[in-house]
C-alpha positions in Angstrom: 0.0 0.0 0.0 1.5 3.4 -1.0 0.6 6.9 -0.1 2.0 9.7 -2.3 2.7 12.6 0.1 3.9 14.9 -2.6 6.7 16.2 -0.5 9.7 14.8 1.4 8.7 13.3 4.8 10.9 13.4 7.9 8.9 11.3 10.4 5.8 9.0 10.7 3.8 7.5 13.5 0.8 5.2 13.9 -2.2 5.9 16.1 -2.0 3.6 19.2 -5.4 2.0 18.7 -7.0 3.1 15.3 -6.0 2.6 11.7 -4.5 6.1 11.4 -1.0 7.1 10.3 0.6 10.6 10.4 3.5 12.0 8.5 5.5 15.2 9.1 6.7 17.0 5.9 9.6 19.2 4.8 7.0 22.0 4.2 6.0 22.0 7.9 2.7 20.3 7.2 1.2 17.4 9.1 -0.8 14.8 7.2 -3.0 12.2 8.8 -4.5 9.2 6.8 -6.9 6.5 7.5 -5.8 3.1 6.0 -7.4 -0.3 5.5 -6.2 -3.5 3.9 -9.1 -3.5 1.3 -9.4 0.2 0.4 -7.3 3.1 -0.7 -5.9 5.3 2.1 -8.0 8.4 2.9 -6.4 11.7 3.9 -8.3 13.0 7.0 -6.1 16.0 8.0 -3.8 18.5 6.4 -2.4 20.8 9.0 0.0 23.7 8.4 1.8 22.9 11.7 5.1 24.8 11.4 6.7 27.7 9.5 9.7 25.4 8.9 9.9 21.6 8.3 8.1 19.1 10.5 11.0 16.9 11.6 9.4 14.9 14.4 5.9 13.7 15.5 4.2 11.4 17.9 0.6 10.5 18.9 0.1 11.2 22.6 -2.7 11.0 25.2 -4.0 7.7 23.8 -4.0 9.2 20.3 -6.2 12.2 21.1 -3.4 14.6 20.2 -0.3 14.7 17.9 2.9 16.4 19.0 5.2 17.8 16.2 8.6 19.4 16.4 10.4 21.7 14.0 13.6 23.7 13.3 11.5 26.7 14.4 12.2 25.4 17.9 8.5 25.0 18.7 6.5 21.9 19.7 2.9 21.9 18.6 0.0 19.8 20.0 -2.8 19.2 17.5 -6.2 17.7 18.0 -6.3 14.4 16.1 -10.0 14.6 15.3 -10.4 18.2 14.3 -6.9 19.3 13.3 -7.1 22.4 15.5 -4.2 23.7 17.5 -4.4 22.7 21.2 -1.4 24.6 22.3 2.1 25.6 21.0 5.3 26.0 22.9 7.3 28.5 20.9 10.7 28.0 22.4 10.6 24.4 23.6 14.3 24.1 22.8 17.1 26.4 22.1 17.7 24.8 18.8 15.9 22.8 16.1 13.8 20.0 17.5 15.0 16.9 15.7 13.3 13.9 17.5 10.2 13.2 19.6 9.5 9.8 21.1 7.0 8.3 23.6 8.5 7.1 26.8 5.4 6.1 28.8 1.7 6.8 28.5 2.2 10.1 30.1 5.7 11.2 29.2 7.5 12.0 25.9 11.1 13.0 25.2 12.5 15.5 22.6 16.0 16.1 21.3 17.4 19.0 19.5 20.3 19.9 17.2 22.6 21.1 20.0 22.5 17.9 21.9 19.9 18.7 24.5 17.3 16.1 25.6 14.1 17.1 27.4 11.4 15.0 29.0 7.8 16.2 29.2 5.3 15.0 31.7 1.7 15.4 30.5 0.2 14.8 33.9 2.3 17.6 35.5 2.0 19.6 32.4 5.6 20.6 32.4 9.2 19.8 31.4 10.4 17.5 34.2 13.9 16.6 33.0 16.5 18.4 30.9 19.9 17.0 29.9 22.5 19.0 28.0 24.5 15.8 27.2 25.8 15.9 23.6 27.7 18.3 21.5 25.9 17.5 18.2 22.3 16.8 17.1 20.2 14.2 18.8 19.6 11.5 16.2 17.4 9.0 18.3 16.1 8.4 21.8 14.8 5.3 23.5 14.2 4.2 27.1 14.5 1.4 29.6 11.3 2.1 31.4 11.8 -0.5 34.1 15.0 1.1 35.2 14.1 4.8 34.5 17.0 5.2 32.1 16.9 7.3 28.9 19.3 6.5 26.1 20.2 9.0 23.3 22.4 8.8 20.3 24.1 11.7 18.6 26.0 12.9 15.7 29.0 13.5 18.0 29.6 9.7 18.0 28.5 8.9 21.5 25.6 7.1 23.3 24.4 8.6 26.5 22.4 7.2 29.5 20.4 9.6 31.5 18.8 8.8 34.9 15.3 10.2 35.1 15.1 9.8 38.8 18.2 11.7 39.7 17.9 14.0 36.6 21.6 13.4 35.9 23.6 12.1 33.0 24.7 8.7 34.3 27.3 7.7 31.6 28.4 8.2 28.1 30.0 5.8 25.7 33.6 6.3 24.5 33.8 8.5 21.4 33.3 6.8 18.1 34.5 8.2 14.8 31.2 7.1 13.4 28.0 9.1 13.8 25.3 7.2 15.7 21.9 7.5 14.0 19.5 5.1 15.7 19.2 3.0 18.8 17.1 0.1 20.2 17.4 -2.0 23.4 17.3 -5.8 22.9 18.0 -9.2 24.6 15.6 -8.3 27.5 17.5 -5.2 28.3 21.0 -6.6 28.1 22.1 -5.3 24.7 21.9 -1.8 23.1 22.1 -1.7 19.3 23.1 1.5 17.5 23.0 2.1 13.7 25.7 4.3 12.3 26.6 6.6 9.4 29.1 4.1 7.9 26.7 1.2 7.9 27.7 -0.7 11.0 25.6 -1.9 13.9 27.4 -1.3 17.2 26.5 -3.6 20.1 26.9 -2.5 23.7 26.3 -4.6 26.8 24.1 -2.9 29.3 26.2 -1.3 32.1 29.4 -1.4 30.0 28.8 1.4 27.5 32.5 2.3 27.3 33.2 -1.1 25.8 31.5 -1.9 22.5 31.7 -5.7 22.2 30.7 -6.3 18.6 30.5 -4.4 15.4 28.3 -5.7 12.6 29.0 -4.5 9.1 25.6 -4.5 7.3 25.5 -5.0 3.6 22.9 -6.5 1.3 24.0 -10.1 1.6 27.0 -10.0 3.8 27.7 -9.7 7.5 31.1 -9.5 9.1 31.8 -9.5 12.9 34.7 -8.0 14.8 35.5 -7.2 18.3 35.6 -3.4 18.6 39.0 -1.7 18.4 40.4 1.7 17.4 40.4 0.7 13.8 37.5 0.1 11.5 38.1 -1.3 8.0 36.0 -2.3 5.0 32.9 -0.5 6.3 29.7 -0.7 4.3 28.9 2.6 2.5 25.2 2.5 3.4 24.3 4.2 6.6 21.8 2.5 9.0 19.3 5.4 9.4 16.5 3.5 11.1 16.2 0.6 13.6 12.9 -1.0 14.6 12.8 -3.8 17.2 10.8 -6.8 16.0 11.5 -9.0 19.1 14.3 -9.6 21.5 16.4 -11.4 18.9 15.6 -9.6 15.6 15.7 -6.0 14.5 14.5 -4.4 11.2 16.9 -2.0 9.7 16.4 0.8 7.1 19.5 1.8 5.1 20.7 4.6 2.9 20.4 2.4 -0.2 16.6 2.0 0.4 16.8 -1.6 1.6 14.8 -2.8 4.6 16.4 -5.8 6.2 15.8 -8.3 9.0 18.9 -8.7 11.2 19.4 -11.3 13.9 21.3 -10.3 17.1 23.5 -12.8 18.9 23.9 -14.8 16.7 24.6 -11.9 14.5 23.5 -12.3 10.9 21.5 -10.8 8.1 18.4 -13.0 8.0 17.2 -11.5 4.8 16.4 -8.3 3.0 12.6 -8.1 3.3 11.7 -5.0 1.2 13.1 -2.2 -0.9 11.4 1.1 -0.4 13.3 2.9 -3.2 16.8 3.8 -4.2 16.8 6.6 -1.6 17.6 6.4 2.1 14.9 5.0 4.5 14.2 7.8 7.0 11.9 6.1 9.4 10.2 2.8 10.2 7.2 2.2 12.4 4.7 -0.6 13.3 0.9 -0.1 13.1 -0.9 -0.5 16.4 -1.8 -4.1 15.7 1.6 -4.9 14.1 -0.1 -5.9 10.8 1.7 -3.2 8.9 5.2 -1.9 8.7 5.4 1.8 7.7 8.4 3.3 5.9 9.2 6.7 4.5 12.1 7.7 2.2 13.2 10.6 0.0 10.9 9.4 -2.8 8.0 11.3 -1.1 6.1 8.0 -0.6 4.8 6.6 2.6 4.6 2.8 2.2 2.6 0.3 4.3 3.9 -3.2 4.1 2.0 -6.3 5.2 4.3 -7.6 7.9 3.2 -11.2 7.7 4.1 -11.2 4.0 7.5 -9.6 4.7 8.4 -12.1 7.3 7.4 -15.3 5.4 10.5 -17.5 5.2 12.6 -15.3 7.4 13.4 -18.1 9.8 11.2 -17.7 12.8 13.3 -20.2 14.6 15.8 -17.5 15.3 13.5 -16.3 18.1 14.6 -19.3 20.2 18.3 -19.0 19.8 19.1 -16.2 22.2 19.7 -18.4 25.2 22.5 -20.3 23.5 24.0 -17.4 21.6 24.5 -14.7 24.2 27.4 -15.6 26.5 27.5 -12.3 28.4 26.2 -12.2 31.9 26.1 -8.4 32.3 24.4 -6.9 35.3 22.5 -3.6 35.4 25.4 -1.5 36.8 26.3 1.5 34.8 29.8 3.2 34.7 29.6 6.6 36.3 32.4 8.6 34.6 31.4 10.8 31.7 34.1 11.2 29.0 34.3 14.4 26.9 34.2 13.3 23.2 35.2 15.2 20.2 32.5 16.5 18.0 31.1 14.6 15.1 31.4 15.7 11.5 27.8 15.9 10.5 26.0 19.3 10.8 22.4 20.1 10.5 20.8 23.6 10.0 19.1 24.9 13.1 17.1 28.0 13.7 18.0 29.0 17.2 15.3 30.5 19.5 15.2 31.9 22.9 14.4 29.6 25.8 11.2 30.3 27.7 9.1 28.7 30.5 7.4 25.6 29.5 5.3 24.9 32.6 1.9 25.4 30.8 2.6 23.5 27.6 0.3 20.6 28.4 -2.3 22.7 30.3 -4.9 22.3 27.6 -4.2 18.7 26.6 
């Protein structure tokens, strides 16, 4: 199923309970579509959300509202049914908002182009945590909700772990010469997987973020495994821009060459390429609420909905049962406390900087 957006899309998200999908466009517009397996998609909303591009979006409050972030430094809450503005925080960040993710039913996190991560509590209607942790743009955010830890990746080549209880940066990984673009937590919280600009997947053991145990070089039909060292050779030219966790043993990757692949983690292997969005980079991947569809966006201005069961046929479902025999690490949940100061990454993104302001009333009308 394909939806022609007409413009380049930066982010997508599915409604948590209904057959709705939203996309944020380079024009600053927000599109919302209703989809069904037996009928063409129907556009329900077309909202001029921002004066600049709409880089990030998420459904919140059980799908009743959509949050969008932009290089204009604002975060907008839009009513899902009517498309009307609920409230807008003009200076949510001091730089362009690059990422918004859901943490729990009542909290979301946002990251900007200057390395700042903020956590918003919809119940308290305020910003409850703020971490100035990176020197470059925040590329992705995820959380370990059971341990109140927030993980962020950045263009400065590091992975950070922030403690939401103490409101402190708990640790950062050693500097990598590679930009980290995406992150997921797997193996029941014991492994952290990062996609990179040069096409590798970096594997960290939880609690040992200064020691990257494995590097997986992801290519179309080839996987090579090395213990991490100071030298990286024969890297794939295709960056891994998007990661989507399928289960504890398998992750779906979206690459710069337009391929969507299924990758096994410990044992590390490319199970198979499962789709090809286009010849352009895959920007984002997401599951529908019932996990019947996999959504992808790319630079071809198309939003594609893939039947997940069709994609996974013949992918070797037996890999789900191999984690116990494949992972020999017995890492605990301790986290190193020292925070190294890395060099800055090489990638730069344009940011319209705004002035910081109070954000205590942002969620007052939600």
